[in-house]
N, C-alpha and C positions, 0 to 999 in steps of 0.2 A: 638417873637423877634421884637423889635421896630427898627425904622430907624437908631437909634444911638447906638444900643446895641453893645458892643465890639465884635469884631470878629478877632481871631488871624491871619487870612489869609489876613488882610488888610494892612500888613506891606509894601508890594511891589505894592500896587495899585490894586491888584486882590481881589476878594471877595470870601467868603466861601460858603459852600453848602447851609446853611440855608438862607443866604441873597439872593443868586442867586434864590433859590426856591421861596422866598417871592416876588422878583421882577417879576417873571413870573407867580405867583399865582398858583403854583403847589406844590405837595408834593416832598420831597427829592428823593423818589423812582422814581417819574416820571422824575425828573431832570436827574438822572443817566440813565434812559431809553433813554432820548434824546441824551446823550453822546454815549451810545452804538449803537444808530442808526446813528451816524455820524452827528447829527444836532447841536451838541455843542462840543467844545473841553474842556478838563480839564487838570489840572496839579497838581501833588501831592504837598500838602502844605509843608512848611519848617518843618523839623522834622518828616516828613512822616505821619502826622496825618490828614486824610481827604484829600479833593480835593479843588482846587481853580479854579476860573473862571474869564474870561476876562469880565469886566462889559460892555464894548462896544459891545461885541458879545451877551451878555444877552439882551442888549437893542435892538439890531437888531432883535433878535428872538421875543422879545416882540412886536415890531412894526409890524412884519409879522403876528402875531397871533399865538396861540398855534398850534402845529402840530396835525395831525389827531388823533382822540380820541382812535383809536385802540391801538396805542402804549402806551397811558396812562393807559388803562385798563390792558395791559400786565404787566406793572410794578406794578400797585397798587394791582392787583389780587394776585400777588405772596407774597406781604407783605414784600419784601426785596429790597434793592437797586440793580439796574442792573438786575432786574428780567427778562425783555424781552430777554436780551442777554443770561442769564443762561438757560432759558427755551427753547432757540432756536427760539426766535421771530425774529424781524428784525435785532437784534444784531447790529454789526458794518458793516453789509453788505448792507442792503436795502438802507440806506441813504448815503453810501460811507464811507470811513475811512478818517477822517480828519488828515492831516499831514502838518507840516510846513517845510518839508525837501526839496522836489522837486516839482516844478511847470512846467508842459509842456503846453505851450501856443503858438498855431499856429505851426510854424516850428522852435521854439526855446525852450530851457529848462533852468531852473534856479535852482541853489542851494541856498536855503535860500534867495531868491530874487535877487541873482547875476547871471548874464549870466554864465552858466556852461562852455561854450567854452572859454570865456574870462579867467575864473579861470584856466582852464587847460593850456592855453597859457602863463599865468603869473606865475603860481606856480607849484611846484612838486606834485607828487601824495600824499606824506605824508602831505604836507602843505594843500592840498585841503581836505584831510581826517580830519585834525584838524579843518578846517573851518566848515565842515559838522557837526562835533561833538560839537564844542565849540563856533563857530562864530568868531574864531581868527585864521587866516592862519599863524602860527608861522614859520618865515623864518629859514631855516636850520634844520627843524625837521628831525630826523632820528629814525626809529623804530629798536629796538634791541631785539633779541630773548633771553629770560632768559636761561642760560646754562642747567638747569635741564629739562625744557620743551623741549628744542631743542634736548637734548640727548635722551629723551624718544621718541620723534617723529621720530628721525633717526633710533632708534632701531626697532620700529614697521614697519616703511617704508622698512627697509632692510629685514624684515622677509617676505615680500610679495613675491608671486611667480614670477619667471622670466617672463618678458613681461608685468608686471604691469606698467601702465602709470602714468604720473604726477598727474592726478586727483585721482587715487587710493591712491597715497601717501598723497595727501592733505586731503582726507577724514579720513584716519586713524591718520594723524598728529593732526587733531582737537581733536579726542578722547584721544590721548596720552597726549596732552597739558592739557586737562581738568583733566586727572587723577592725575597730579602732582600739581594742583592748589587747595589747600584746601579751599581757599576763593572764589571758583567759584560761590557759592550760595549767595554771597553778591551782591545784585542787586542795591546798591547805585551807583550813577552816577560816582563817582571817581573810585570805584572798577571796574565797567564795562569798563570804558575807559582804566584803567590799563591793564585789560585782553586783550582788543582790540589791544593796542599798543604792547603787547607781542605776541599775537597770529598771527597777519599778518606776521611779519618777521619770525616766526617759520615755517609757511606754506612754505615760500620761501626757507629758509635755510635748511629745511629738505629734499628738493629735491636734488638728486645727481648732481654734476656738469656735464655738457654735455661733453662727450668724455674724462672724467677724467681730464679736465682742472682745474687750480687753480681758486676757486671761488672769487668773488669780495670783500670778507671780510665784513667790517662794513660800506661800502659806501652806496650810495643811493639805495633804493630798486630796482629800474629799472635795475641798473648795476648787482646786485646779481641775479635777475631773468633772465636777458639776459644770464649769464654764465651757467644757468641751463637749458636753452631751446635751445641753439645753440652753435656750435663750431666756428661760424663765428667770425672774429675779431670784437672787439668793435669799432663801428663807431659812432662818436658823434651825427651825424644827426639821425641815426637809433635809438640810445639810447633815444634821445629826443622824437622821435615818440612813442617809447614804453612807456616812462614815461607819455606822453600825453594820450595815450590809457588808461593807468591805471587811470589817473585823470578823463577822460571823462566817464568812465564806472562805477564810484563809485556808482551812483544811477540813477534810471530812473522811479521814482514813484512806483506804486504797480505792478511791474512785478511778474510773478508767484512765483519765488523764494523769493522775498521780502514779498509777502503775506504769504508764508509759514513761514518765519521768524517771522512775526508779530503774526501769530496764536500761534506759540510756545512761544513767549514772553508773549502773553496774558494769557497763562497757567502758567506763571512765570517760564519757563525753564531758566536755566542759559545761559549766552551768548555763551558758546561753543555748547550747545545743540541747541540754536537758529541757529547758523551757520551750524550745521549738518543737521537740518531740511531744511534749504535753499539749501544746496548742494544736497539734495535728489531731490528737485524740479528742480534744475538746470540740472540734468542728463537726457537729452533727445534731440532729433534732432530739436525740435521747440524752444529751449531756449539756453542752454549752448553750444551745439554742432553745432550750426548753422554756426559758422565761419569755422569749419573744413570742412563742405560741400562746402563752398565758396573757401577755400584753394584748395581742390581737383579739383573743377571745373576749377579754374584758371590754375592749372597745365595742365589740359586737353586742355584748350584753347591755351596754349603755344605750345602744341604738335600738335593739329589738326586745330586750328583756331576757331573763335567764332561762325561762322555760323553753322557748324555741331553740335557743343555742344548745342547751343540754339535749334536747330532742334530736337536733341535727347530728350531734356526736354519737348518740345512741343508735340512731338509724344507720349511720355509716359504719358502726362498729369501731369507732375511734375512741381511744382513751381521752378523758377530759383533762386538758393541760392544767397543771398546778394542783392536782389532787393525788394523794397517795405517795408513799415512799417505801421502798423495799426494806429499809432499816428501822422504820418507826411504825408502830401500830396506831399510836395516837398522833396528834398534831406535831409536825416537824418543829422542834424547839426554835429553829432559826426563824420560821414563819411567825411563831408566837411573839417573839421579841420585836420583829419588824412591824407586825400589825399593831402592836402596842405603841410603837414610836410614831407610826403613820396616823394613829388616832389623834395625835397632837398637831397634825399638819392640816390646816383648813382646806387647802387645795386638794387634799386626798379624799375628802369626804365622799364624793360621788363614786370614785373608783373603789373605795372601801365598801360602800353599800352594794355595788355591783358584785364584788367578790363574795360578800356574805350572802347575797341573794343566790348566787351560783352554788355556793356550798350547801345552802339549805335545800335548793331544788335537787341537786345531785344526791343529797342524802336520802331521798325517797327511793333511789335505785341502788345506792352503794354506800358502804360504810367508810369509804376513803376520806381521809382528812386532808386539810390544806398542807402543801409543802412550800419550801422557800421560793420556788418559781412563781407561785401565785402572789406572794408578797412582793417579790421583785417586780412582777407585772404591775401591781398597784403603784409601786414607787415610780417606775418609769413612765407609766401612763399619766399619772397625776402631776408629774414634773415636766410634762411636754417633751419628753425624750423620745427618740425613735424606738421602735420595738426591739431593735438589736442592742439597745443600750445595756440591757441586763447581762448579755454575754460579755460586753466590755468590762462591766463592773466585776463580773465573775473572774475573767482572765487576769485583770490587774491584781485582784485580791489573791487568787489562787497561786500566782507566781511566787508569793512568799511561802506558801505551803510546799510548792514543788521544790524550792530551794532547800527547805528544811528536810525534805525526804532525800534530796540529792546528798546533802551533808551526811545523813545517816547511812546512805548506801555507799558513799565513799569510804566509810569505815568498815565495810564488809569485804569479804573475798570478792575479787573481780569476776565478772561473767558468771555469777552464780545463778542468774535468772535465765537459764538456757534449757527450756523444756525440749523434749524430743517429740516429734510428730507421731501420731498413731497412723502410720501409712496404710491406706486401704486401696491403693491403685493396683494396676496390673502387676503380677509377680514377674520378676526377671527369670530367664533372660528373654525379653521380647525381641522379635526380629527388627532389624534396622528399618525404619519407615521409608517408604518410597515417596518422593516428591511428585506432585501432580505434574503432568506435561504443561508446558507454557501455553497460555491462552492464545 
């Protein structure tokens, strides 16, 4: 291919695979190995044929020099594009997973280059979700659940055993919504976004109203979620805090659940299956349930005071819920915004005082600062929500982020997230094992 050979991918300023490989002086197979290792980003060409590349990014890589030859051999030895990833080489793991969704820089984080806390303060959850998906925060956006999907989700949620919580209902609601969407395997951008705009409100509206109260109808998602998590009267300031929490939690780079979503999307799972995979990774005390631990601890502080509660955690060698974050040295910016909004909620005064007492007491032993789970604990406790409500807020919100990452992953080479295990078991060939005699 010569410098001026026609390339159908040049229409929007990007270049196609052959031209990108030529500029780097590598084979197309090696180019895709660079993508799978996170050294380059790619985007599906218009019409879905092949991939396109940013010429400036190609030029930067060319100036740095070609990456280590081991990755080149991995790709070229397989004789097919993306070979390193498919064989379990560096894949998308060794060099990191490129994303244009969220940047965490210092003690701030950004959605597509815009301060995420500023977005949450200026726009509703639905509007921030649209920004994450499309780059346009459409004012007045409202997500509406399709009747058929909502009816299916409510039926399966109602069939769960007594005592099932909101997260149980959310998990089965995803499966039910998928079952009535015959186009769920259409992974085109418009189809995936249509599924997302329908799934998120389905997850909320499938939850039974708290205490049998009349739900919020077709209003903002935060209002409808409030009515399903608490019987407390709707307070404008508290609703604003809940909506901001939803907006703040939409994405946070490659958290465990988001990585699970991208792995599923890499295998070309449909968006409902992507969300199901992410929900599986969310279910644990170190991720989705962290705010429930903070909620219960704050209730304990209100009853006994901060000093004995902190002492109990220190004595047992347990971390104090709601304090510290591996990505922030100072206060989690999401916590800072939520605490500021909760300051305007009269009902939150006692829980806020308990949180501040806890932070001050813990500061005598540790420099850890508050994270978003502590502020979520204050929100749920002061709003008379159950301890698990924070995980529900997180799951509803983060579904929008999981979809954003799925869309990004659908534009990459499939199955690129396939690491190989570092086997340390018995070396072959071991003898055939003998079964024990019958008892």
